[in-house]
N, CA, C and O atoms as a DFTB+ gen file, in Angstrom:
420 C
 N C O
     1  1      67.031     162.678      95.573
     2  2      66.481     163.077      94.673
     3  2      65.074     163.538      95.778
     4  3      65.160     163.250      96.972
     5  1      63.832     164.255      95.238
     6  2      63.178     165.414      95.364
     7  2      62.221     164.534      95.769
     8  3      62.147     163.424      95.244
     9  1      61.273     164.976      96.872
    10  2      59.879     164.317      96.975
    11  2      59.406     164.437      95.669
    12  3      59.253     163.304      95.214
    13  1      58.924     165.817      94.371
    14  2      57.872     165.823      93.586
    15  2      58.898     164.762      92.393
    16  3      58.071     164.305      91.604
    17  1      59.825     164.422      92.139
    18  2      60.614     163.771      91.373
    19  2      60.182     162.441      91.783
    20  3      60.045     161.615      90.880
    21  1      59.897     162.015      93.215
    22  2      59.695     160.636      93.537
    23  2      58.330     159.994      93.183
    24  3      58.008     158.935      92.645
    25  1      57.540     161.226      93.783
    26  2      55.991     161.467      93.404
    27  2      55.535     161.083      92.115
    28  3      54.625     160.285      91.888
    29  1      56.352     161.814      91.129
    30  2      55.877     161.370      90.012
    31  2      56.246     160.464      89.222
    32  3      55.836     160.379      88.065
    33  1      57.140     159.606      89.802
    34  2      57.987     158.545      89.403
    35  2      56.429     157.259      89.978
    36  3      56.209     156.390      89.134
    37  1      55.838     157.223      90.808
    38  2      55.579     156.389      91.584
    39  2      53.781     157.117      90.935
    40  3      52.919     156.363      91.386
    41  1      53.330     157.908      90.353
    42  2      52.296     158.108      90.458
    43  2      50.632     157.189      90.096
    44  3      49.480     157.158      90.530
    45  1      51.583     156.467      88.891
    46  2      50.551     155.380      88.707
    47  2      50.368     154.186      89.773
    48  3      49.977     153.068      89.440
    49  1      50.684     154.539      91.047
    50  2      50.081     154.025      92.254
    51  2      49.108     154.578      92.868
    52  3      48.150     153.921      93.275
    53  1      49.228     155.966      93.032
    54  2      48.519     157.171      93.344
    55  2      49.292     157.344      94.129
    56  3      50.494     157.256      93.882
    57  1      48.449     157.863      96.185
    58  2      49.247     158.470      97.057
    59  2      50.128     157.670      97.229
    60  3      49.868     156.472      97.127
    61  1      51.758     158.223      97.617
    62  2      52.465     157.442      98.153
    63  2      53.232     158.355      99.836
    64  3      53.070     159.545     100.107
    65  1      53.793     157.626     100.436
    66  2      54.525     157.790     101.468
    67  2      56.153     157.652     101.409
    68  3      56.753     156.656     101.006
    69  1      56.841     159.066     101.980
    70  2      57.987     158.723     101.700
    71  2      58.952     159.164     103.248
    72  3      59.228     160.334     103.514
    73  1      59.340     158.037     104.089
    74  2      59.822     158.402     105.231
    75  2      61.664     157.988     104.978
    76  3      62.159     157.338     104.057
    77  1      62.119     158.419     105.759
    78  2      63.940     158.249     105.625
    79  2      64.100     156.707     106.555
    80  3      63.708     156.211     107.611
    81  1      64.641     156.493     105.797
    82  2      65.562     155.048     106.402
    83  2      66.568     154.548     105.722
    84  3      66.439     154.444     104.502
    85  1      68.234     153.979     106.593
    86  2      69.261     153.894     106.085
    87  2      69.807     154.970     105.597
    88  3      70.654     154.814     104.717
    89  1      69.479     156.271     106.022
    90  2      70.209     157.073     105.255
    91  2      69.908     157.757     103.974
    92  3      70.442     158.772     103.525
    93  1      68.956     157.025     103.456
    94  2      67.852     157.144     102.173
    95  2      66.362     157.564     102.739
    96  3      66.076     158.231     103.734
    97  1      65.578     156.988     101.832
    98  2      64.179     157.146     101.681
    99  2      63.400     155.748     101.778
   100  3      64.151     154.809     101.517
   101  1      62.250     155.416     102.047
   102  2      61.330     154.332     102.172
   103  2      60.301     154.722     101.324
   104  3      59.632     155.734     101.535
   105  1      60.146     154.024     100.434
   106  2      58.737     154.545      99.697
   107  2      57.481     153.582      99.687
   108  3      57.500     152.403      99.333
   109  1      56.516     154.211     100.087
   110  2      55.446     153.456     100.354
   111  2      53.931     153.683      99.938
   112  3      53.348     154.729     100.226
   113  1      53.346     152.674      99.263
   114  2      52.286     152.841      98.996
   115  2      50.779     152.032      99.909
   116  3      50.820     150.802      99.925
   117  1      49.814     152.556     100.458
   118  2      49.313     152.191     101.403
   119  2      49.533     150.764     102.273
   120  3      49.052     149.632     102.318
   121  1      50.956     151.854     103.174
   122  2      51.600     151.392     104.173
   123  2      52.338     150.076     103.472
   124  3      51.416     149.319     103.774
   125  1      52.977     149.476     102.995
   126  2      53.362     148.960     101.924
   127  2      54.780     149.532     101.106
   128  3      54.806     150.180     100.060
   129  1      55.950     149.066     101.948
   130  2      57.219     149.717     101.240
   131  2      56.647     149.005     100.075
   132  3      55.825     148.098      99.952
   133  1      57.539     149.902      99.052
   134  2      57.528     149.475      97.222
   135  2      59.013     149.445      96.802
   136  3      59.612     148.623      96.109
   137  1      59.413     150.499      97.373
   138  2      60.727     151.375      97.116
   139  2      62.264     151.557      98.037
   140  3      62.231     151.176      99.207
   141  1      63.124     151.936      97.680
   142  2      63.967     152.862      98.618
   143  2      64.550     153.667      97.734
   144  3      64.513     153.449      96.523
   145  1      65.206     154.784      98.332
   146  2      66.025     155.331      97.298
   147  2      67.260     155.556      98.448
   148  3      67.101     155.897      99.620
   149  1      68.268     155.323      97.899
   150  2      69.752     155.490      98.242
   151  2      70.640     155.877      97.594
   152  3      70.846     155.521      96.434
   153  1      71.663     157.074      98.553
   154  2      72.290     157.367      97.627
   155  2      72.170     157.778      95.914
   156  3      73.027     157.499      95.076
   157  1      70.574     158.680      95.592
   158  2      70.171     158.985      94.648
   159  2      69.453     157.902      93.419
   160  3      68.886     158.214      92.372
   161  1      69.693     156.703      93.929
   162  2      68.932     155.922      92.857
   163  2      68.193     155.235      93.349
   164  3      68.501     154.773      94.447
   165  1      66.926     154.882      92.754
   166  2      65.586     154.311      93.376
   167  2      65.646     152.960      93.177
   168  3      66.260     152.623      92.165
   169  1      65.355     152.412      93.603
   170  2      65.160     150.582      93.728
   171  2      63.784     149.877      94.107
   172  3      63.173     149.977      95.170
   173  1      63.517     149.288      93.205
   174  2      62.191     149.024      93.369
   175  2      62.239     147.659      93.728
   176  3      62.973     146.896      93.100
   177  1      61.274     147.113      95.025
   178  2      60.937     146.184      95.569
   179  2      60.590     144.802      94.952
   180  3      59.441     144.782      94.511
   181  1      61.239     143.710      94.812
   182  2      61.255     142.773      94.364
   183  2      60.953     141.249      94.445
   184  3      60.755     141.216      95.659
   185  1      60.781     140.031      94.062
   186  2      60.871     139.315      94.428
   187  2      60.725     137.861      93.237
   188  3      60.194     138.135      92.161
   189  1      61.216     136.306      93.468
   190  2      61.135     135.643      92.746
   191  2      60.428     135.905      91.411
   192  3      60.836     136.040      90.257
   193  1      59.542     135.922      91.834
   194  2      58.458     136.694      90.581
   195  2      58.514     137.357      89.414
   196  3      58.202     137.062      88.260
   197  1      59.153     138.691      90.136
   198  2      59.606     139.819      89.293
   199  2      60.925     139.742      89.070
   200  3      61.115     140.515      88.131
   201  1      62.350     139.076      89.504
   202  2      63.445     139.540      89.196
   203  2      63.839     139.246      88.076
   204  3      64.642     139.969      87.485
   205  1      63.300     137.991      87.488
   206  2      63.855     137.831      86.112
   207  2      63.417     138.913      85.237
   208  3      64.275     139.245      84.419
   209  1      62.120     139.668      85.177
   210  2      61.622     140.023      84.511
   211  2      62.517     141.746      84.513
   212  3      62.725     142.236      83.403
   213  1      62.882     142.370      85.505
   214  2      63.614     143.048      85.542
   215  2      65.333     143.658      84.997
   216  3      65.969     144.579      84.484
   217  1      65.386     142.206      85.635
   218  2      67.416     141.925      84.881
   219  2      67.162     141.739      83.734
   220  3      67.621     142.756      83.214
   221  1      66.636     140.989      82.746
   222  2      65.994     141.057      81.443
   223  2      66.349     142.222      80.901
   224  3      67.124     142.391      79.960
   225  1      65.501     143.385      81.794
   226  2      65.140     144.776      81.057
   227  2      66.295     145.695      81.652
   228  3      66.187     146.915      81.529
   229  1      67.355     145.159      82.269
   230  2      68.524     145.748      82.555
   231  2      68.596     146.589      83.950
   232  3      69.317     147.576      84.091
   233  1      67.689     146.022      85.024
   234  2      67.755     146.298      85.903
   235  2      68.737     145.379      86.963
   236  3      69.102     144.254      86.623
   237  1      69.127     145.966      88.276
   238  2      70.190     144.932      88.534
   239  2      69.973     145.120      90.074
   240  3      69.667     146.256      90.435
   241  1      70.114     143.988      91.176
   242  2      69.673     143.820      91.626
   243  2      70.777     144.542      93.186
   244  3      71.872     143.978      93.167
   245  1      70.687     145.382      94.159
   246  2      70.910     145.302      95.331
   247  2      72.222     144.702      95.989
   248  3      72.012     143.534      96.316
   249  1      72.800     144.891      96.125
   250  2      73.471     143.710      97.347
   251  2      74.749     144.540      97.808
   252  3      75.330     145.282      97.016
   253  1      75.188     144.369      99.223
   254  2      76.181     144.822      99.708
   255  2      77.079     143.965     100.209
   256  3      76.790     142.794      99.962
   257  1      78.187     144.140     100.901
   258  2      79.291     143.162     101.687
   259  2      78.879     143.095     102.785
   260  3      78.888     144.012     103.607
   261  1      78.529     142.170     102.915
   262  2      78.042     141.491     104.940
   263  2      79.248     141.393     105.324
   264  3      80.283     141.954     104.966
   265  1      78.942     140.393     106.317
   266  2      80.019     140.464     107.403
   267  2      80.963     139.010     106.674
   268  3      80.508     138.001     106.136
   269  1      82.251     139.371     106.899
   270  2      83.226     138.420     106.498
   271  2      83.393     138.991     105.104
   272  3      84.194     138.267     104.513
   273  1      82.940     140.072     104.253
   274  2      82.590     140.432     103.052
   275  2      82.156     139.324     101.976
   276  3      82.568     138.942     100.881
   277  1      81.143     139.014     102.828
   278  2      79.867     138.086     101.715
   279  2      78.903     139.006     101.424
   280  3      78.203     139.620     102.229
   281  1      78.899     139.085     100.005
   282  2      77.779     139.919      99.372
   283  2      76.113     139.309     100.418
   284  3      75.972     138.207     100.948
   285  1      75.333     140.208     100.410
   286  2      74.171     140.254     100.601
   287  2      73.125     140.717      99.843
   288  3      72.664     141.823     100.124
   289  1      72.710     140.149      99.031
   290  2      71.473     140.657      98.448
   291  2      69.993     141.018      98.968
   292  3      69.140     140.399      99.604
   293  1      70.079     142.283      98.414
   294  2      68.106     142.554      99.303
   295  2      67.380     142.431      97.821
   296  3      67.678     142.453      96.627
   297  1      65.742     142.225      99.056
   298  2      64.779     142.306      97.379
   299  2      64.509     143.887      97.027
   300  3      63.462     144.518      97.172
   301  1      65.616     144.275      96.582
   302  2      65.348     145.522      95.487
   303  2      66.139     145.592      94.421
   304  3      67.335     145.316      94.509
   305  1      65.413     146.072      92.975
   306  2      66.621     146.274      92.045
   307  2      66.643     147.511      91.534
   308  3      65.822     148.339      91.928
   309  1      67.309     147.732      90.861
   310  2      67.462     148.845      90.165
   311  2      66.124     149.071      88.793
   312  3      65.876     148.070      88.121
   313  1      65.406     150.297      88.500
   314  2      64.522     150.888      87.369
   315  2      65.250     150.677      86.334
   316  3      66.095     151.531      86.065
   317  1      65.125     149.537      85.511
   318  2      65.705     149.902      84.180
   319  2      65.252     151.048      83.588
   320  3      64.119     151.529      83.604
   321  1      66.637     151.586      82.861
   322  2      66.830     152.987      82.137
   323  2      65.242     153.231      81.440
   324  3      64.452     154.132      81.723
   325  1      65.076     152.187      80.506
   326  2      63.992     153.037      79.293
   327  2      62.666     153.547      80.211
   328  3      61.870     154.296      79.644
   329  1      62.404     153.155      81.639
   330  2      61.315     153.928      82.546
   331  2      61.101     154.999      82.450
   332  3      60.109     155.682      82.194
   333  1      62.963     155.306      82.861
   334  2      62.732     157.124      82.990
   335  2      62.077     157.821      82.064
   336  3      61.171     158.531      82.502
   337  1      62.282     157.835      80.792
   338  2      61.911     158.352      79.886
   339  2      60.297     157.855      79.041
   340  3      59.967     158.307      77.944
   341  1      59.495     156.889      79.822
   342  2      58.080     156.568      79.310
   343  2      57.407     156.039      80.603
   344  3      57.377     154.908      81.089
   345  1      56.877     157.223      81.003
   346  2      55.669     156.578      81.957
   347  2      55.215     155.401      82.187
   348  3      55.380     154.810      83.254
   349  1      54.663     155.001      81.303
   350  2      53.755     154.163      80.862
   351  2      54.347     152.927      81.457
   352  3      53.754     152.059      82.097
   353  1      56.093     153.012      81.025
   354  2      56.735     151.739      81.534
   355  2      56.955     151.983      83.176
   356  3      56.752     151.363      84.220
   357  1      57.473     153.216      82.769
   358  2      57.408     153.517      84.353
   359  2      56.334     152.885      85.243
   360  3      56.733     152.425      86.313
   361  1      55.108     152.801      84.973
   362  2      53.748     152.618      86.052
   363  2      54.112     150.892      86.139
   364  3      53.991     150.130      87.098
   365  1      54.619     150.618      84.684
   366  2      54.657     148.939      84.836
   367  2      55.657     148.191      85.738
   368  3      55.441     147.245      86.496
   369  1      56.180     148.489      85.617
   370  2      57.412     148.354      86.611
   371  2      57.023     149.041      88.324
   372  3      57.531     148.425      89.261
   373  1      56.421     149.891      88.551
   374  2      56.482     150.473      89.775
   375  2      55.150     149.453      90.735
   376  3      54.994     149.235      91.936
   377  1      54.399     149.036      89.512
   378  2      53.019     148.160      89.791
   379  2      53.770     146.428      90.212
   380  3      53.773     145.767      91.251
   381  1      54.225     146.237      89.107
   382  2      55.465     145.252      89.660
   383  2      55.987     145.167      90.916
   384  3      55.947     144.114      91.552
   385  1      56.468     146.161      91.336
   386  2      56.974     146.536      92.417
   387  2      55.851     145.978      94.042
   388  3      55.970     145.301      95.063
   389  1      54.650     146.971      93.203
   390  2      53.307     146.991      94.194
   391  2      52.865     145.314      95.036
   392  3      52.680     144.821      96.148
   393  1      52.877     145.035      93.853
   394  2      52.506     143.205      93.636
   395  2      53.946     142.230      94.553
   396  3      53.610     141.224      95.178
   397  1      55.214     142.580      94.540
   398  2      55.922     142.265      95.660
   399  2      56.209     142.398      96.528
   400  3      57.062     141.751      97.136
   401  1      55.272     143.753      97.072
   402  2      54.997     143.936      98.422
   403  2      53.835     143.585      98.724
   404  3      53.385     143.930      99.816
   405  1      53.341     143.094      98.155
   406  2      51.942     142.198      98.599
   407  2      52.356     141.349      98.848
   408  3      51.958     140.973      99.951
   409  1      53.173     140.585      98.312
   410  2      53.253     139.168      97.975
   411  2      54.234     138.768      99.418
   412  3      54.002     137.754     100.076
   413  1      55.385     139.780      99.778
   414  2      55.794     139.641     100.595
   415  2      55.505     139.494     102.381
   416  3      56.170     139.178     103.368
   417  1      54.409     139.837     102.147
   418  2      53.353     139.690     103.603
   419  2      53.286     138.199     104.225
   420  3      52.597     137.976     105.221
């Protein structure tokens, strides 16, 4: 995903910074990571407070196979599909991701 598309998705937060990481991109707002882009997919920062709402809306948690084949769950969820066509809905999810980033400190 290109920089302009990412900036548009996160416009509700204001200025963002995009840095390369894990073979993808880290997306930051005010110095806090709020999302990652990996293999063309944006995943928002989440936590116990936001997980249920994101999953109920259709988002899924990022997991990968760790050592010995055990799944490792990361604190990032995909963006619910409905948000891609609705700027107000996208704003809701990116603000929740920023809240999770603040709580992670």
